[in-house]
C-alpha positions as CSV (number, residue, x, y, z in Angstrom):
1,M,88.0,93.2,106.5
2,I,88.6,96.6,107.9
3,K,86.5,96.9,111.1
4,R,84.4,100.0,111.6
5,S,83.9,99.5,115.3
6,L,86.5,98.0,117.5
7,I,86.6,97.3,121.2
8,S,89.0,94.6,122.2
9,V,90.9,93.9,125.4
10,S,94.1,91.9,125.8
11,V,95.7,91.3,129.2
12,A,99.3,90.1,129.6
13,S,101.7,89.5,132.4
14,L,104.5,92.0,132.7
15,S,108.1,91.1,132.3
16,L,110.9,93.5,133.3
17,L,111.9,93.7,129.6
18,A,108.3,94.6,128.5
19,F,108.0,97.2,131.2
20,L,111.3,98.9,130.4
21,F,110.7,99.0,126.6
22,A,107.0,99.5,126.4
23,G,107.4,103.1,125.3
24,P,107.1,106.5,126.9
25,A,106.2,106.8,130.6
26,A,102.4,106.5,131.2
27,D,100.5,109.8,131.4
28,A,98.4,109.0,134.5
29,Q,100.0,107.4,137.5
30,R,98.7,106.9,141.1
31,H,98.6,104.1,143.6
32,G,100.7,101.9,141.4
33,L,98.3,102.2,138.4
34,T,99.5,103.8,135.2
35,A,97.6,104.6,132.0
36,D,98.4,106.1,128.6
37,V,97.0,106.5,125.1
38,T,98.6,105.9,121.8
39,L,97.4,106.0,118.1
40,N,98.4,103.6,115.4
41,Q,99.5,106.5,113.1
42,P,99.8,110.3,113.2
43,V,97.8,111.3,110.1
44,F,94.3,110.2,109.2
45,L,91.8,110.9,106.4
46,P,88.1,111.8,107.0
47,G,86.2,108.6,107.3
48,E,89.3,106.5,108.2
49,D,89.3,104.4,111.4
50,L,91.0,106.1,114.4
51,L,92.5,103.2,116.2
52,V,93.2,104.2,119.8
53,N,95.0,102.0,122.3
54,V,94.6,102.6,126.0
55,R,97.4,100.9,128.0
56,I,96.8,100.2,131.7
57,V,99.5,98.8,133.9
58,N,98.6,97.5,137.3
59,H,101.2,97.5,140.1
60,S,98.7,98.4,142.9
61,G,99.0,95.0,144.7
62,Q,95.3,94.1,144.1
63,S,93.2,93.0,141.1
64,L,91.1,95.7,139.5
65,A,87.7,95.3,137.9
66,L,87.5,97.5,134.8
67,G,85.3,98.0,131.8
68,E,82.0,98.1,133.7
69,G,79.4,100.5,132.3
70,Q,79.6,103.3,129.8
71,D,81.4,105.7,132.2
72,W,84.5,103.5,133.0
73,I,86.4,105.4,130.2
74,T,85.6,108.6,128.4
75,F,87.2,110.4,125.5
76,S,87.6,114.0,124.7
77,I,88.5,115.2,121.2
78,A,89.3,118.7,120.2
79,G,89.7,119.9,116.6
80,P,91.1,122.9,114.8
81,G,91.1,126.0,117.0
82,N,90.9,123.7,120.0
83,V,87.1,123.4,119.6
84,E,85.5,120.3,121.1
85,V,84.4,118.0,118.3
86,A,80.7,117.2,117.9
87,T,79.7,113.7,118.5
88,K,77.5,111.6,116.2
89,G,76.3,109.1,118.7
90,S,77.4,107.3,121.9
91,M,80.4,105.0,121.4
92,P,80.0,101.7,123.2
93,V,82.9,101.2,125.6
94,A,81.6,98.6,128.2
95,K,83.5,95.4,128.2
96,P,84.2,94.1,131.7
97,F,87.6,92.5,132.5
98,T,89.8,91.9,135.5
99,L,93.3,93.2,135.6
100,P,95.5,91.4,138.2
101,S,98.3,93.1,139.9
102,G,101.5,92.8,137.8
103,D,99.6,92.6,134.5
104,M,99.1,95.1,131.7
105,A,95.9,95.6,129.6
106,N,95.7,97.0,126.1
107,V,92.2,98.2,125.3
108,K,91.5,99.2,121.7
109,F,88.7,101.6,120.5
110,N,87.7,103.2,117.3
111,P,86.1,106.6,118.0
112,A,86.0,107.6,114.3
113,P,82.3,106.7,113.6
114,F,81.1,108.6,116.7
115,Y,82.9,111.9,116.2
116,D,82.9,114.5,113.4
117,L,86.5,114.3,112.1
118,S,85.7,115.7,108.7
119,Q,87.6,118.9,108.9
120,P,91.3,118.9,108.1
121,G,93.7,120.2,110.7
122,R,95.2,119.5,114.1
123,Y,93.3,117.4,116.6
124,T,93.9,116.3,120.2
125,I,92.5,113.3,122.0
126,K,92.7,112.3,125.7
127,A,91.1,109.6,127.8
128,T,89.9,109.5,131.4
129,V,89.9,106.0,133.1
130,K,87.6,105.5,136.1
131,V,88.5,102.9,138.7
132,A,85.1,102.3,140.4
133,Q,86.4,100.3,143.4
134,W,88.6,103.3,144.3
135,D,86.1,105.9,143.2
136,Q,89.0,107.7,141.4
137,K,89.7,108.9,137.8
138,F,92.9,108.8,135.9
139,V,93.3,111.5,133.2
140,C,95.8,110.6,130.5
141,A,97.6,113.4,128.8
142,Q,96.3,114.4,125.4
143,I,98.1,113.2,122.2
144,V,98.0,115.0,118.9
145,F,97.0,113.8,115.4
146,T,96.3,115.4,112.1
147,V,93.4,115.0,109.6
148,E,94.3,115.5,105.9
149,R,92.0,115.4,102.9
150,G,94.5,113.5,100.8
151,A,95.4,114.2,97.2
152,P,93.2,112.6,94.5
153,L,95.1,110.7,91.9
154,S,95.2,112.7,88.6
155,D,95.0,109.5,86.5
156,F,92.0,108.1,88.4
157,P,88.7,110.1,87.9
158,G,86.7,107.9,90.2
159,L,84.2,105.1,89.4
160,E,80.5,105.3,90.1
161,F,78.1,102.3,90.4
162,G,74.6,101.6,91.6
163,M,73.7,99.8,94.8
164,A,70.3,98.2,95.2
165,T,68.5,99.6,98.3
166,D,66.4,96.4,98.9
167,A,67.2,92.9,97.8
168,G,64.9,91.7,95.1
169,V,63.4,95.1,94.3
170,T,64.1,96.0,90.7
171,N,61.9,99.1,90.1
172,A,63.5,101.4,92.7
173,I,66.3,103.9,91.9
174,P,69.6,102.4,93.2
175,E,71.8,104.2,95.6
176,T,74.8,105.8,93.8
177,R,78.2,104.9,95.3
178,R,81.7,105.9,94.2
179,Y,85.2,104.6,94.4
180,D,88.1,107.0,94.7
181,L,91.9,106.7,95.1
182,L,93.9,109.2,97.0
183,K,97.5,109.5,98.2
184,V,99.1,111.0,101.3
185,T,102.8,112.0,101.0
186,S,105.2,112.1,103.9
187,Q,108.9,112.5,104.2
188,D,109.4,108.7,104.2
189,E,106.8,107.3,101.9
190,I,103.7,107.7,99.8
191,K,100.5,105.9,101.0
192,L,97.7,104.9,98.6
193,Y,94.2,105.3,100.1
194,F,90.9,103.7,99.1
195,R,87.7,105.7,99.7
196,L,84.0,104.6,99.2
197,S,81.4,107.4,99.1
198,G,77.6,107.2,99.1
199,P,74.9,109.8,98.3
200,N,75.9,113.4,98.7
201,G,79.5,112.5,99.0
202,K,79.2,110.9,102.4
203,V,82.3,108.8,103.2
204,L,81.3,105.2,104.0
205,R,84.8,103.7,104.2
206,C,88.4,105.0,103.9
207,Y,91.6,103.3,104.6
208,S,95.2,103.0,103.4
209,V,95.8,100.0,101.1
210,G,99.6,100.3,101.3
211,R,102.6,102.3,100.1
212,M,103.3,103.1,96.5
213,L,106.2,104.3,94.4
214,S,106.2,107.9,93.2
215,F,106.0,106.9,89.6
216,S,103.4,104.1,90.1
217,V,100.2,104.6,88.1
218,P,97.5,102.4,89.8
219,E,95.2,100.4,87.6
220,A,91.6,100.1,88.6
221,K,88.7,98.2,87.1
222,M,85.2,97.2,88.2
223,D,84.0,93.6,87.5
224,R,80.5,92.4,86.7
225,F,79.6,92.5,90.4
226,N,80.9,96.2,90.8
227,N,83.8,95.0,92.9
228,L,86.9,97.2,92.5
229,H,90.1,95.5,91.3
230,L,93.2,97.5,92.1
231,L,96.8,96.9,91.0
232,W,99.8,99.1,91.7
233,Q,103.6,99.0,92.1
234,Y,105.0,99.4,95.6
235,S,108.7,98.3,95.1
236,A,111.2,97.7,92.3
237,R,109.5,94.6,91.1
238,D,106.5,93.9,93.3
239,F,102.8,94.9,92.7
240,S,99.9,94.7,95.1
241,Y,96.6,93.4,93.8
242,L,93.4,93.9,95.8
243,V,89.7,93.2,95.3
244,I,87.4,95.4,97.3
245,T,83.6,94.8,97.6
246,T,80.8,97.4,97.1
247,S,80.7,97.7,100.9
248,G,84.4,98.6,101.1
249,D,85.5,95.2,102.5
250,L,88.8,93.7,101.4
251,L,88.0,90.5,99.6
252,L,91.4,89.6,98.1
253,R,95.0,90.6,98.5
254,E,97.9,89.2,96.4
255,T,101.4,90.1,95.4
256,H,102.6,89.9,91.8
257,V,106.1,90.2,90.5
258,Y,107.4,91.9,87.4
259,T,109.3,89.2,85.3
260,E,109.6,89.2,81.6
261,T,106.2,90.9,81.5
262,R,104.6,93.6,83.6
263,P,101.6,92.6,85.7
264,H,98.4,94.3,84.5
265,L,94.6,94.0,84.8
266,K,92.6,92.5,82.0
267,A,88.8,92.0,81.8
268,S,87.2,89.1,79.9
269,E,84.1,89.5,77.6
270,R,82.0,88.7,80.7
271,N,83.9,91.4,82.7
272,I,85.8,88.9,84.8
273,V,88.8,90.9,85.9
274,S,92.2,89.2,86.7
275,V,95.9,89.9,86.6
276,H,97.9,89.0,83.5
277,G,101.6,89.1,83.1
278,G,104.3,88.7,85.7
279,V,104.0,85.9,88.3
280,R,102.2,85.6,91.6
281,K,104.4,85.6,94.8
282,Y,102.8,84.0,97.9
283,T,103.2,86.1,101.1
284,P,102.0,85.8,104.7
285,W,99.6,88.7,104.2
286,D,97.7,87.2,101.4
287,I,93.9,87.2,101.6
288,P,92.7,84.5,101.7
289,S,95.8,83.2,103.3
290,V,97.8,80.5,101.6
291,V,97.2,78.3,104.7
292,S,93.4,78.7,104.3
293,E,93.6,77.9,100.6
294,S,95.6,74.7,101.3
295,A,93.2,73.6,104.0
296,N,90.3,73.8,101.6
297,K,91.9,71.7,98.9
């Protein structure tokens, strides 16, 4: 499942090796405390999760109480033209934790649902960390990211389906939703994206499902439950197979290999969709995992 809101804290002891190779020098540094901000990728699509990691390293000689209240950390995002981005609500950030001296904390956030990142262009984001017991703030230098619209796949016109607004109600007009596939091309690779839209084109979910070959033509079918089945080639012989629910959650992920026959999607008379041809290859990133399947047998 791709999470829409993410606040997590991990605290670990520092080793000399981790400190030396943890990445660029921290942006804010004072009294033995350093902090910086990183993103999981440089390019995003409207509606995609913006996974921000705030790394705080404590060499102050004392334990610090962090994460208390909504003002312990604040974010500032500016969009095209260096205009401050409008907010769509207050992002919950409070999650108290203690950071002992000599330890490092990685605190992860997802500001995307709370800021209007719908316009393509160049954006900057910076964070300010407040240490209440010192009554001081640490401003991390801004980092840059880009929002792109993505290119719709010419061979995929989009699939629309109805979504019941209330369980058990059969005489109400259903909400119309739509599946779309897009691609983002960089110098190194082509990424395939899934997008789920609601009424008036509002993006409900958007995320990368993986890389694809330039000549790959993804297959997509809806089953009897309106789940999306997606199959595409990402290497010389390997194909990814996903099943995505009407809410945009990843239900199944498998890898199938081109053998004497090419993997392809096929629907039964009752519209049960499955992969035919090729052979399945079990991988550590299967959903559900091979371990989980074995435990349930």
